[in-house]
C-alpha positions as a LaTeX table, in Angstrom:
\begin{tabular}{lrrr}
\hline
Residue & $x$ (\AA) & $y$ (\AA) & $z$ (\AA) \\
\hline
Met1 & 12.24 & $-5.42$ & $-19.19$ \\
Phe2 & 10.71 & $-2.46$ & $-17.17$ \\
Ser3 & 12.59 & 0.73 & $-16.64$ \\
Arg4 & 13.32 & 1.89 & $-13.19$ \\
Glu5 & 11.10 & 5.19 & $-13.69$ \\
Phe6 & 8.17 & 2.80 & $-14.55$ \\
Leu7 & 8.61 & 0.32 & $-11.65$ \\
Gln8 & 8.87 & 3.46 & $-9.23$ \\
Phe9 & 5.65 & 4.88 & $-10.69$ \\
Phe10 & 3.89 & 1.37 & $-10.53$ \\
Cys11 & 5.11 & 0.76 & $-6.87$ \\
Leu12 & 3.92 & 4.29 & $-5.82$ \\
Tyr13 & 0.88 & 4.81 & $-7.47$ \\
Arg14 & $-0.45$ & 1.25 & $-8.03$ \\
Gly15 & 0.63 & $-0.36$ & $-4.82$ \\
Ser16 & $-2.76$ & 0.56 & $-2.86$ \\
Ala17 & $-4.99$ & $-0.13$ & $-5.75$ \\
Ile18 & $-3.36$ & $-3.74$ & $-5.84$ \\
Ala19 & $-3.59$ & $-4.10$ & $-2.07$ \\
Lys20 & $-7.40$ & $-3.14$ & $-2.25$ \\
Ile21 & $-8.11$ & $-5.85$ & $-4.79$ \\
Ile22 & $-6.00$ & $-8.30$ & $-2.97$ \\
Gly23 & $-7.67$ & $-7.46$ & 0.34 \\
His24 & $-11.18$ & $-7.96$ & $-1.01$ \\
Asn25 & $-10.18$ & $-11.23$ & $-2.63$ \\
Val26 & $-8.57$ & $-13.01$ & 0.33 \\
Val27 & $-11.59$ & $-12.09$ & 2.41 \\
Lys28 & $-13.79$ & $-13.88$ & $-0.32$ \\
His29 & $-11.62$ & $-16.89$ & $-0.28$ \\
Ser30 & $-10.64$ & $-16.96$ & 3.34 \\
Glu31 & $-10.52$ & $-20.76$ & 3.36 \\
Gln32 & $-7.66$ & $-20.68$ & 0.98 \\
Phe33 & $-5.70$ & $-17.52$ & 2.09 \\
Glu34 & $-4.73$ & $-15.64$ & 5.21 \\
Thr35 & $-6.91$ & $-12.68$ & 5.42 \\
Gln36 & $-4.45$ & $-10.05$ & 6.74 \\
Val37 & $-2.52$ & $-8.12$ & 3.63 \\
Ser38 & 0.55 & $-6.33$ & 4.27 \\
Met39 & 1.29 & $-3.35$ & 2.44 \\
Trp40 & 4.70 & $-1.67$ & 2.62 \\
Val41 & 4.76 & 1.88 & 2.34 \\
Phe42 & 7.58 & 4.41 & 2.23 \\
Glu43 & 7.13 & 6.45 & 5.25 \\
Glu44 & 6.17 & 10.11 & 4.65 \\
Leu45 & 4.81 & 12.89 & 6.74 \\
Ile46 & 1.22 & 14.13 & 5.51 \\
Asp47 & 0.28 & 17.33 & 7.59 \\
Gly48 & 2.61 & 16.19 & 10.19 \\
Lys49 & 1.60 & 12.55 & 10.63 \\
Lys50 & 2.99 & 9.42 & 9.33 \\
Leu51 & 1.37 & 7.99 & 6.18 \\
Thr52 & 1.27 & 4.41 & 7.61 \\
Glu53 & $-0.71$ & 5.68 & 10.70 \\
Ile54 & $-3.11$ & 7.54 & 8.33 \\
Ile55 & $-3.58$ & 4.40 & 6.25 \\
Asn56 & $-4.16$ & 2.10 & 9.24 \\
Glu57 & $-6.48$ & 4.49 & 10.82 \\
Thr58 & $-8.84$ & 5.66 & 7.94 \\
His59 & $-8.08$ & 2.74 & 5.63 \\
Glu60 & $-7.22$ & 5.39 & 2.99 \\
Asn61 & $-3.95$ & 6.23 & 1.13 \\
Val62 & $-4.73$ & 9.83 & 1.20 \\
Lys63 & $-1.56$ & 10.63 & $-0.95$ \\
Tyr64 & $-1.44$ & 7.96 & $-3.65$ \\
Leu65 & $-5.04$ & 6.72 & $-3.86$ \\
Pro66 & $-7.22$ & 9.43 & $-2.24$ \\
Asn67 & $-11.02$ & 8.93 & $-1.88$ \\
His68 & $-10.82$ & 5.17 & $-2.08$ \\
Lys69 & $-11.21$ & 3.05 & 1.21 \\
Leu70 & $-8.82$ & 0.21 & 1.51 \\
Pro71 & $-10.40$ & $-2.98$ & 3.13 \\
Glu72 & $-9.90$ & $-3.01$ & 6.93 \\
Asn73 & $-7.59$ & $-6.37$ & 6.42 \\
Val74 & $-5.00$ & $-4.27$ & 4.75 \\
Val75 & $-2.34$ & $-3.06$ & 7.19 \\
Ser76 & 0.44 & $-0.72$ & 6.21 \\
Tyr77 & 3.90 & $-0.91$ & 7.49 \\
Phe78 & 6.75 & 1.30 & 6.72 \\
Ser79 & 9.67 & 0.37 & 4.41 \\
Ala80 & 13.03 & 1.54 & 5.67 \\
Val81 & 14.28 & 1.69 & 1.90 \\
Pro82 & 13.28 & 4.45 & $-0.14$ \\
Leu83 & 12.00 & 3.32 & $-3.52$ \\
Lys84 & 14.67 & 5.07 & $-5.61$ \\
Leu85 & 17.31 & 2.70 & $-3.68$ \\
Met86 & 15.62 & $-0.38$ & $-4.46$ \\
Pro87 & 17.48 & $-2.58$ & $-6.95$ \\
Phe88 & 15.17 & $-2.59$ & $-9.91$ \\
\hline
\end{tabular}
């Protein structure tokens, strides 16, 4: 079983990397999968702008995966539940 700290770290820092991989793969296999990939993000302000807006406009998670472009089929939505309150 994974610790809460590990799961929080994994979700925060690896979610964008996983979304990037899944985004590329569903496009390659669009006959088998829906092509839009939803990525839930805890809403944070970065230089006064919502992180979800930054991700959807620039296709980059500038806080947790900077300098890596996400595929255009990855769409971020904000999660109303902070990660520290999730039951794992």
